[in-house]
C-alpha positions in Angstrom: 134.0 85.7 27.9 131.7 84.4 30.2 130.9 85.6 33.9 127.9 85.7 36.8 125.9 89.0 36.9 125.0 90.2 40.1 122.7 88.3 41.4 125.1 85.7 41.3 123.2 84.2 37.8 125.8 82.1 35.4 124.6 82.5 31.5 123.3 78.5 30.1 125.1 77.8 27.1 124.5 75.2 25.2 127.7 73.1 24.0 126.7 73.0 20.3 127.0 76.8 20.2 129.0 79.1 19.2 130.3 82.5 21.4 133.1 84.0 20.1 135.6 84.8 23.0 136.1 88.2 22.8 131.8 88.4 23.0 130.7 88.8 26.5 127.8 87.0 27.9 126.7 87.4 31.1 123.6 86.7 34.0 120.7 85.1 33.2 120.5 84.3 29.9 120.3 81.1 28.0 121.7 79.8 24.5 120.1 77.1 22.8 121.7 74.6 20.2 123.9 75.4 17.0 123.8 79.6 18.1 126.4 81.9 16.6 127.2 84.7 18.8 130.2 86.9 17.5 132.7 89.1 17.9 132.4 91.8 20.5 128.5 91.2 20.8 127.6 91.1 24.5 124.3 89.9 26.0 124.2 90.7 29.8 121.7 89.9 31.7 122.5 91.9 34.9 120.0 94.6 36.1 116.4 93.7 38.3 113.2 94.5 38.7 111.4 96.9 42.0 111.1 93.0 43.6 114.2 92.5 43.2 113.8 89.0 40.5 115.2 89.2 36.9 113.5 87.8 33.1 116.1 85.7 31.1 117.8 86.0 27.8 116.9 83.6 25.9 118.7 82.7 22.4 116.7 80.1 20.5 118.4 77.6 18.6 119.9 78.2 14.7 120.2 82.1 15.4 122.9 84.1 14.7 123.6 87.5 17.1 126.2 88.6 15.2 129.0 91.2 15.2 128.8 94.5 17.4 125.2 93.6 19.2 124.3 94.2 22.6 121.8 92.7 24.0 119.9 94.1 26.8 116.8 94.5 28.9 115.4 97.3 31.3 115.3 96.3 34.6 115.2 93.0 34.2 112.6 92.5 31.7 112.7 89.6 29.4 114.1 89.8 26.3 113.2 86.3 23.5 115.1 86.6 21.0 113.0 83.1 18.3 114.6 80.5 17.0 116.2 80.7 13.0 116.6 84.7 13.8 119.1 86.8 12.4 120.1 90.3 14.8 122.9 91.7 12.5 125.8 93.5 12.9 125.8 96.2 15.6 122.3 96.0 16.0 120.7 96.9 20.3 117.8 94.6 21.5 117.1 95.9 25.2 114.2 94.5 26.4 111.9 94.4 27.7 111.5 92.4 24.1 110.6 89.8 22.3 111.6 88.9 19.0 110.1 85.9 16.6 111.0 83.1 15.0 113.0 83.2 10.9 113.3 86.9 11.8 116.2 89.0 9.9 117.1 92.5 11.9 119.6 94.6 9.7 122.4 96.0 10.8 122.2 99.0 13.0 118.9 98.7 13.9 117.3 99.5 17.5 114.3 97.4 19.1 112.5 98.4 22.4 110.1 97.4 24.0 109.1 95.7 21.5 107.2 92.7 19.8 108.4 91.6 16.3 106.8 88.8 14.8 108.3 85.8 12.7 109.1 86.0 9.6 109.0 89.6 9.0 112.4 91.4 8.3 113.1 95.0 9.9 115.8 96.0 7.2 118.9 98.3 8.6 119.3 101.6 9.9 116.2 101.0 11.6 113.0 101.7 14.8 111.2 99.8 16.3 109.9 101.1 19.8 107.0 100.5 22.0 104.9 98.7 19.0 104.3 95.4 17.6 105.0 94.0 14.5 103.3 91.5 13.2 104.2 88.3 11.7 105.3 88.7 7.8 105.9 92.1 7.9 109.1 94.0 5.9 110.3 97.4 7.3 112.6 99.2 5.0 115.9 100.5 5.9 115.8 103.9 8.0 112.4 103.3 9.2 110.9 104.7 12.7 108.4 102.4 14.1 106.7 103.8 17.5 103.2 102.5 17.3 101.3 100.9 15.4 99.9 103.4 13.0 103.8 103.9 12.3 102.6 100.0 9.9 99.9 102.1 7.7 101.7 101.3 3.9 103.9 98.8 5.3 103.6 95.4 3.2 104.8 92.5 4.5 108.1 90.1 3.7 108.3 89.2 -0.1 110.1 85.5 -1.2 112.6 87.7 -2.2 113.5 89.1 1.8 111.8 85.7 3.1 114.8 84.3 0.6 117.6 86.4 1.5 117.0 85.7 5.6 117.1 82.6 5.2 120.5 82.3 3.3 121.9 84.8 5.9 120.5 81.7 9.0 121.9 79.1 7.1 125.8 81.1 6.5 125.5 81.7 10.0 124.9 77.4 10.8 127.8 77.0 8.6 129.9 78.9 10.8 129.5 77.4 13.8 130.0 74.4 12.5 133.5 75.9 10.9 134.6 77.4 14.1 133.3 74.5 16.6 135.1 72.6 14.5 138.5 74.6 14.9 138.0 74.7 18.7 138.4 71.1 18.5 141.6 71.5 16.9 142.9 73.0 19.9 
């Protein structure tokens, strides 16, 4: 469902993107080319700041927002998802938040008020809040990262983890093409 927010903003969705019919895209959301938005995902840009304004939710080209993901922002803060990035099943990205390009966020993870650098991996069931993950870091499953001090001992992304992240992005890019083709058959 594509709908306006109370401020009257409508999402801008590139014609090459695929948004599942069960997803909800509301308000000041910009979805770039070849993005996949899976079933029951919710992407909302509808809260305003004290001055009545809001920043957009931006989803970069060739990224995928998988089943049941929620992307939202407190008080109109910016949410930016880079290009070729995967936000896996049932994750929450609650802004203000910036997620770089070629990033993998594992299922059931929560990002709040944070920055995740390019080519980083946040594995499943992790929480990242109130800090900055530098580019190329690998956050293991079930991690709780709430400050820069929590990054001590965290390793760089391995070639295997980078390959996995890329394979997920490529698989979802193929889904965009397949589902868009099906849409054109009706």
